[in-house]
N, C-alpha and C positions, 0 to 999 in steps of 0.2 A: 730651331727651337720649337718645341711643341706649342700649339696655340694656347694651351692652358697655362703656359709659363710666360706669356706676354705680360709686361708690367701692368697694363690697364686691367687685365682680367684678374690678376692677383689682388690688385688694389680694390676692385669692385667686390670681390669675394669677401675680403675682410670688412669693407665698408658695410656690407649687408649682414655682418655678424657671423660669417662662416669661419670654420677652423681651417687654417692653411696646412697643406701637406708638407712633409719633409722636403719634397722636391721644390715646392713653391717657395718655401723659406730659403732653401739653398739658392734659388735663382735670385731672390732679393739680396742676399748677402754677397753673392758673386757680382751682382750689379753694382753694389757699393764699392767692391774691391777693384774691379777692372774698369769701372766707368761706363759700363754698358747701359746702366739706368741713369737717366737725367736726375739732377738734384730735385726737381719738382716732383718726379715720380717717387723717389725715395722719401721725400717729405710727406707726400700724400699717404703713403703706406704707414709711415711712422704715426701720423695723426689718426689714421684708421685704427691702428693698434692701440693708441692712447685711448681712444673713445670706446672701442669694442673689447679690448683686452686680449689675452691669450690663454689657452688652456695650459695646464702643466706640461702636456706633451709638446705643444707648440713652443713653449718657453725653453724646454730642454733641447729641442731641435734647433731653435734659434741660437742658443748658447754654443751648441756643438758646431754649427755652421760658422759662427764667428770665430771660434777657437781654431778651426781648420782653414780659415781664410788666409792664414800664413803658416809659418813654421811652428811646430810644436817641439819645444826643447826636449832633448833626450838626456836625462840625468841617471839613466839606469846603471851607469858605471860607478856612480857615487854610492858607497855603502850606506845602509840605514834607510829609514823612512823619512822622506823629505817633507817638511811641514812649513807652511807659510801662515801669515796672519794678515787680515785686511780689516781696516776700519772704514766705516761710512763717512767719517770726517767730523771734526769738531774744532773747538777753540783751545789752543794749548795742548793739542793731542800729539805729543812727541813720543808716544809709547814705543813705536817701532824701533827707535834708535837704541834705547837700552835693552829692549826685549830680545832683539835678534842675537846679540852677542851672549846674553844670558842663556838662551836656549841652546845655542851652539856649544857653549862651554859645558853644558850638561850632556852633550853627545848626540844632539839631534841636528841634522843639516837644515839650514834655512835659506832657500833660494827666494829672495824677496825683490819683486818688481813693484815699484811705488809710483805715485803720481805727483803732479805739481799742484800748488794751491791756485784756486780761482775764486774770486769773491771773498766771503768772510772766512772760508775754511783754509787752513794752512796745508802745505804739501811737504811730505817727507823729503822729496828731492831738493826742494829749495832750502830746507834746513841743513841737509848734508852738504850742499854746495856752499854754505856759508863757511865751511872749513876750507881754508885756502888750498886749492889744488885738488880737492876731492872730485873724482870723475864718476859721474853717474851714467855716462854714455858708453859703457862697455859694449862691445859687440857681443853677439850671442855666443861666439866661440870663447871670448874672454870670460864671459859670465859663467859658462859651464866649467871652464878650467879652474876658475877661482873657487867655485862651490866644491869642486873635487879636491882642491888643495887645502883650503882653510875652513870649509864647511859653510860658507856664507858669501853672498854678494848682494849689495844694496844698490840697485840700478833702476833706471827708467825704462819705459816700454821701448823696445827696439822696433825699427821699421818692419822687421820680419814677423813680429808677434801680433796676432789678431789685428791686421791692418784695417779691416773693415770697421773696427770700433772707432778709430780716429775720425773717419769720414762720417759715420752715423752719429757719433756724439756731437760733432760740430753742428750737424743739422738739427739735432734735438735741442741744442742750446739756443738756436735762433728761431725755432718753430714752437716753443712752449710745450715740448713733449718730453721734458726731462723727468717729470714726476710720474713715471709709469713703471710699476714693479716688474713686469716681464722684461722691459727694455733695460732697467737697472740691473736685473739679474744677468742678462746677457753681457752687458758692458763689464761688470765686475768679474764674473766668473770666466768669461772667454780669455781674458788676460791672465788670470790666476791659473787656470787649468792648462794654458799653453806654456807656462814657465817650467814644467817638468816636475810638479809636486805630486805627492801621494795623498796629502791631507791638508786641510785648511781650517783655521779657526777665525771666526768673524767677530768683530766688535760692532754691533749695530746700535747706534746712539739715537737718543730722543731728547727733546727739550729745546730751549730757546736757541742754543748754539748749534743745533743739529739739523740735518736735512729733514729727518722725520720729527715732527713736532710733538707727537703723542706716543705714549708707550704702545698703544694698540697698533699704530702705523708701523712702529719698529718691529713689533711681533709679527705682523703680516709680511714685512720684507724679509725678516730673518727666517721665517718658516719657508718662504719661497726659495731663498738662497740655499738653505740646507737641502731641500728636496731636489733642486736642480743640480746642485753639486754632487749629490749622491747618485742621481741619474747619470752623471758623467763618470761614475765609477770611483769617486773620491770619498774619503772619510771627511765629513764636515760637521763642525759644531759652531754654535753662535752664542755669544753673551749679549744680553741687552743691558746697556749702560746709560746712565743719565748724563745729560750735557746742558744743565741750566747755568752752571758757573764754569769758568775755564778749568781745565785739568792741569793741576800743578800751579805754580806761582809765576810763570812767565808766558808771554805771548810775543813771538818774534823769532826770527830764524836762528841767529847766533845765540841769543839768550836761551832758546830752547835746547840747543846743543849743549850749552854749558850746564843747564839743569839736568840733561840726560847723563852727562859725565858725573854729576853729583849723585845721580841714582846708582850708577855703577860703582860708586865709592861708598854706598850705603847711607847717603845723606839726602835721598830724594824725598819730596813731599809725600805725606801719607796717602792722599787720594790717588796720586799718580802711581805710587807703588802698589796700591790695592788693585788697580786695573791691570797693571803690568804683571803682577804675580798671578792673577786670575787667568789671564790669557795665556801666560807662559805655562801654567799648570796643565791647561787643556792641550797645549802643544806637546808637552812631555808625555802625557797620557797617550795621545795619538801617535807619538813618535816611538812608543814602546819602551820607554826608559823609566816610567813610573806607573804604579798600579792604580793610584788614586790621587786626588788633589792635595791631600795632606803630605804624602810622600813627595809629590812633585814640587810643592812650595818649599819644602825643606831643602830639596836639591838646588832650587833657584837661590834661596837665601845663602846656601853654602858657597856658591860660585861668586856671590857678591862678597861674602866675608873673606874668602881666600884670595881675592883679587883676580881670579882667572877670567871672569866676565869682562872686567876692565881691560885686561891684556888682550882678550879676543877682539874687543873693539879697536884697540890700538893696531892690531894686526890687520883688521879690515881697512882702517884709515890709511895705513901705509900701502897696503896692496892696491888701493884705488887712487894712489898718486898724491896723497896729502902728507903733511908733516906730522908725524906721530907725537911730536913734542906738545901738540895742542892738548893732549890728554892730561899732561901734568901742568901745563900752563894755559888754561882756558882764555887768558887775556890775549893770547895770540889770535883769537877769533876777532872778527870785525867789531869795533867799538864805536858807539855814537858819540858825537862831540858834546851834546847836551844831556844832562841828567837832572830831571826836575821832579821833586817830590810833590805828590798830590795829597794834601792833608785832609783828615776828617774834620767835618764841621760840627759834629756832635759826639757825645759820649754814649756808649751803649754796646749793643751786640750786633754784629754784621748779620743782616737778615737776607740780603740779596747782593749778588755780584753778577749782573746780567751779562752772560757770555756773548750775546750778539753785540751789545754796545761796546764791550771791550774789544771784540774783533774788529768792529768798524773804526774804532779809534786807532788800532794798530794799522789798519788799512790806510787811514788818513796819514799816518806817519811814513808810509811807504813800505810796510812789512809784507804787503800782499799785492795782488793785482786784480784789477777789474776787467781787464782784457788780456787775452792770452799773450799778447806781445809786450805787455807792460814789463818794465824792469823793476826788480825788487832791491831795496836797500837792506842788506843782510844784518846791519848792526842795530837797527831801530826796533822799537817795540815797548813792551811794558814788563816790568819785573816787580818782585816783592808784593804780589797781589795778596790781599787779605782773603780769608775764606769764610764762608757762611758758618755762623756759630761762634766765631772768635770775638773776644771783647776788644773794644777800641776806645781810645780817649780822644777828645777833641784836640786837633793839632797833630796827632800821630799819623804816620804815613798809611794811606790806603794802597798806594802803589808808587812806583818810580817810573817816570816817562823817559825813554831813551830816544832822542831825536837828533836829526842833523839839520833841522830847519825850524827857526823860531815860530814862524806862522803856523806850521804844521803842529808844533808842540802845543801852541795855545789852543788850536782847534781841537786837538786830541784831549787836552785837559778838560775842556768844556764838555766833550762827549763822555769822558770817563766819570765826571762828577755826577752824571745821571745814571751811571751803572750801579752805584752802591746805595744801599738803604740800611740805615741804622735804626734799631728799635731798642726799647728798654727791657723787654722780656725775651729770653732766648727762644728762638723759633724751634718748632719741631723739625727734627732731621729726617731726611728721606734717604733710602738706600742708594748707594752709587751703582751697585750691580743688582738688577732686579730679576734676572732669569737666565737660565742656561738651556739652550735647545740642543739636544744631542740624540 
């Protein structure tokens, strides 16, 4: 090893504000992958990057090294432009579940590798696994074969794809270095670019229930993601979306799958469908099957209306080992033993539905995990959530609590009671989608 590639020298260079070379970044990522760097050395460089930042070139080199730390899937045998979508995470964000079959039904292949929930943010994999028998652990070979056969696979990260990310993310989580845009870019894009896609649409959220709390922070992250993705040779676009209230009317794994099926039947909540259509439109444009957002949304609405999007989801469910009857009989999904209505205490207009408070209540019920090893209860959560701007009468439901434990239900009810605010005058509305970076 060259003396300039010793861990301590690379750490010192970044500590002092220097820009790391492609070779130095490669040595760092290899050290995380093969164990040749100790955890304390990896952590030291992560903190130095957190404090000193990275140039756009460093971030692109870091992402490329992470992507090539494992296998890069080859989907060149699959006809068409392969397009995926990624969300930075929110509350009630089940968009990927109806979106993927809608886009595939329009003729664009969607290879989608998703994550699990941790903390307040739900994970697509946990939601899908609430469908009894649904396999998200397909091998890379199974994944490629399914994309070729039916145009879509919805799986988790395999051990072969960007293995350095698993190690480095775990260290970031315990060293207070998660909130760093270059490291976030590398973590998100390394996995996405390794899955064999040609293009990517991002949903970068901001607000109470989002990772980025302000729109300015979301803009900064989105801009960096688009630039780094393009540096990796991919077409990338990003929507900036608000996450102050939950998306849709449900929070909880099986409940969100049921709501996703309703979306595919044309009965989805207005806000959820607005985001789904907007992301889907950009995917169809990048996929080459629509010239603009108007044409793209018309195509997406058509596959909802004719049932082909719903049938594509059934095909995915069956292909991944689950019972396709759940599409027609959502009550086959896990059900909670207790259903408790939380009534409004005043008459007026809903002015606030605090996404973070709703998420923490769902977490208390067992719908999420605070540690990676925690088990999730797929049937619990919250449904029937009122939305900002809707009228409410005292005694009418604000939401329904789904629980399997009375103490947890009582605690969640107390938390949820603080999530809603009712006023006499209708509040000003704010846009759900605030910008498109392309």
